[in-house]
NUTOR-796242 format. One record per residue (C-alpha): chain; x, y, z. Coordinates in steps of 0.5 Angstrom, whole numbers, plus 500, padded with zeros to 3 digits. Layout:
NUTOR-796242
<node><cadena>A</cadena><X>X</X><Y>Y</Y><Z>Z</Z></node>
...
This chain:
NUTOR-796242
<node><cadena>A</cadena><X>522</X><Y>494</Y><Z>531</Z></node>
<node><cadena>A</cadena><X>527</X><Y>491</Y><Z>536</Z></node>
<node><cadena>A</cadena><X>530</X><Y>493</Y><Z>542</Z></node>
<node><cadena>A</cadena><X>539</X><Y>492</Y><Z>543</Z></node>
<node><cadena>A</cadena><X>539</X><Y>484</Y><Z>543</Z></node>
<node><cadena>A</cadena><X>534</X><Y>484</Y><Z>537</Z></node>
<node><cadena>A</cadena><X>528</X><Y>481</Y><Z>540</Z></node>
<node><cadena>A</cadena><X>521</X><Y>484</Y><Z>538</Z></node>
<node><cadena>A</cadena><X>518</X><Y>488</Y><Z>545</Z></node>
<node><cadena>A</cadena><X>512</X><Y>485</Y><Z>547</Z></node>
<node><cadena>A</cadena><X>508</X><Y>491</Y><Z>546</Z></node>
<node><cadena>A</cadena><X>510</X><Y>492</Y><Z>538</Z></node>
<node><cadena>A</cadena><X>509</X><Y>485</Y><Z>536</Z></node>
<node><cadena>A</cadena><X>501</X><Y>486</Y><Z>535</Z></node>
<node><cadena>A</cadena><X>503</X><Y>492</Y><Z>532</Z></node>
<node><cadena>A</cadena><X>508</X><Y>489</Y><Z>527</Z></node>
<node><cadena>A</cadena><X>502</X><Y>483</Y><Z>526</Z></node>
<node><cadena>A</cadena><X>498</X><Y>489</Y><Z>524</Z></node>
<node><cadena>A</cadena><X>502</X><Y>492</Y><Z>519</Z></node>
<node><cadena>A</cadena><X>504</X><Y>485</Y><Z>516</Z></node>
<node><cadena>A</cadena><X>497</X><Y>485</Y><Z>514</Z></node>
<node><cadena>A</cadena><X>495</X><Y>491</Y><Z>512</Z></node>
<node><cadena>A</cadena><X>501</X><Y>491</Y><Z>508</Z></node>
<node><cadena>A</cadena><X>499</X><Y>484</Y><Z>505</Z></node>
<node><cadena>A</cadena><X>492</X><Y>487</Y><Z>504</Z></node>
<node><cadena>A</cadena><X>495</X><Y>493</Y><Z>500</Z></node>
<node><cadena>A</cadena><X>500</X><Y>489</Y><Z>496</Z></node>
<node><cadena>A</cadena><X>493</X><Y>484</Y><Z>494</Z></node>
<node><cadena>A</cadena><X>489</X><Y>490</Y><Z>492</Z></node>
<node><cadena>A</cadena><X>494</X><Y>493</Y><Z>488</Z></node>
<node><cadena>A</cadena><X>496</X><Y>487</Y><Z>485</Z></node>
<node><cadena>A</cadena><X>504</X><Y>488</Y><Z>487</Z></node>
<node><cadena>A</cadena><X>509</X><Y>484</Y><Z>490</Z></node>
<node><cadena>A</cadena><X>508</X><Y>486</Y><Z>498</Z></node>
<node><cadena>A</cadena><X>517</X><Y>487</Y><Z>497</Z></node>
<node><cadena>A</cadena><X>515</X><Y>493</Y><Z>494</Z></node>
<node><cadena>A</cadena><X>513</X><Y>496</Y><Z>500</Z></node>
<node><cadena>A</cadena><X>519</X><Y>492</Y><Z>504</Z></node>
<node><cadena>A</cadena><X>525</X><Y>495</Y><Z>500</Z></node>
<node><cadena>A</cadena><X>527</X><Y>501</Y><Z>496</Z></node>
<node><cadena>A</cadena><X>529</X><Y>501</Y><Z>488</Z></node>
<node><cadena>A</cadena><X>535</X><Y>504</Y><Z>486</Z></node>
<node><cadena>A</cadena><X>531</X><Y>505</Y><Z>479</Z></node>
<node><cadena>A</cadena><X>524</X><Y>505</Y><Z>479</Z></node>
<node><cadena>A</cadena><X>520</X><Y>498</Y><Z>474</Z></node>
<node><cadena>A</cadena><X>519</X><Y>500</Y><Z>467</Z></node>
<node><cadena>A</cadena><X>512</X><Y>499</Y><Z>468</Z></node>
<node><cadena>A</cadena><X>508</X><Y>499</Y><Z>473</Z></node>
<node><cadena>A</cadena><X>506</X><Y>504</Y><Z>479</Z></node>
<node><cadena>A</cadena><X>512</X><Y>506</Y><Z>484</Z></node>
<node><cadena>A</cadena><X>511</X><Y>504</Y><Z>491</Z></node>
<node><cadena>A</cadena><X>511</X><Y>511</Y><Z>492</Z></node>
<node><cadena>A</cadena><X>505</X><Y>513</Y><Z>487</Z></node>
<node><cadena>A</cadena><X>501</X><Y>507</Y><Z>491</Z></node>
<node><cadena>A</cadena><X>502</X><Y>511</Y><Z>496</Z></node>
<node><cadena>A</cadena><X>500</X><Y>518</Y><Z>494</Z></node>
<node><cadena>A</cadena><X>493</X><Y>515</Y><Z>491</Z></node>
<node><cadena>A</cadena><X>491</X><Y>511</Y><Z>497</Z></node>
<node><cadena>A</cadena><X>492</X><Y>517</Y><Z>501</Z></node>
<node><cadena>A</cadena><X>489</X><Y>522</Y><Z>496</Z></node>
<node><cadena>A</cadena><X>483</X><Y>517</Y><Z>496</Z></node>
<node><cadena>A</cadena><X>482</X><Y>516</Y><Z>503</Z></node>
<node><cadena>A</cadena><X>480</X><Y>524</Y><Z>504</Z></node>
<node><cadena>A</cadena><X>475</X><Y>523</Y><Z>499</Z></node>
<node><cadena>A</cadena><X>469</X><Y>523</Y><Z>504</Z></node>
<node><cadena>A</cadena><X>463</X><Y>524</Y><Z>499</Z></node>
<node><cadena>A</cadena><X>461</X><Y>516</Y><Z>497</Z></node>
<node><cadena>A</cadena><X>458</X><Y>518</Y><Z>491</Z></node>
<node><cadena>A</cadena><X>465</X><Y>521</Y><Z>489</Z></node>
<node><cadena>A</cadena><X>469</X><Y>516</Y><Z>492</Z></node>
<node><cadena>A</cadena><X>465</X><Y>511</Y><Z>486</Z></node>
<node><cadena>A</cadena><X>467</X><Y>516</Y><Z>481</Z></node>
<node><cadena>A</cadena><X>474</X><Y>516</Y><Z>483</Z></node>
<node><cadena>A</cadena><X>474</X><Y>508</Y><Z>483</Z></node>
<node><cadena>A</cadena><X>471</X><Y>508</Y><Z>476</Z></node>
<node><cadena>A</cadena><X>475</X><Y>512</Y><Z>473</Z></node>
<node><cadena>A</cadena><X>481</X><Y>509</Y><Z>475</Z></node>
<node><cadena>A</cadena><X>478</X><Y>502</Y><Z>473</Z></node>
<node><cadena>A</cadena><X>477</X><Y>505</Y><Z>466</Z></node>
<node><cadena>A</cadena><X>485</X><Y>508</Y><Z>466</Z></node>
<node><cadena>A</cadena><X>487</X><Y>501</Y><Z>468</Z></node>
<node><cadena>A</cadena><X>483</X><Y>498</Y><Z>462</Z></node>
<node><cadena>A</cadena><X>485</X><Y>503</Y><Z>457</Z></node>
């Protein structure tokens, strides 16, 4: 975020770099370009997940507390990806 002069506040810089790092990790894990998270699309892509779909599945996965359930969930998603 910038102030009125267009400069990033000193305390905001670490948060921005952390956000950037997390976005890059998400993009890499989802095999998506990071630009998906930076701009809104008017029309959804013909193939592949939308940014909203990715966010929804990640949010749901993060709520799974049981390690075995997470393992089963990942296995199911991977099977669907290979189908």
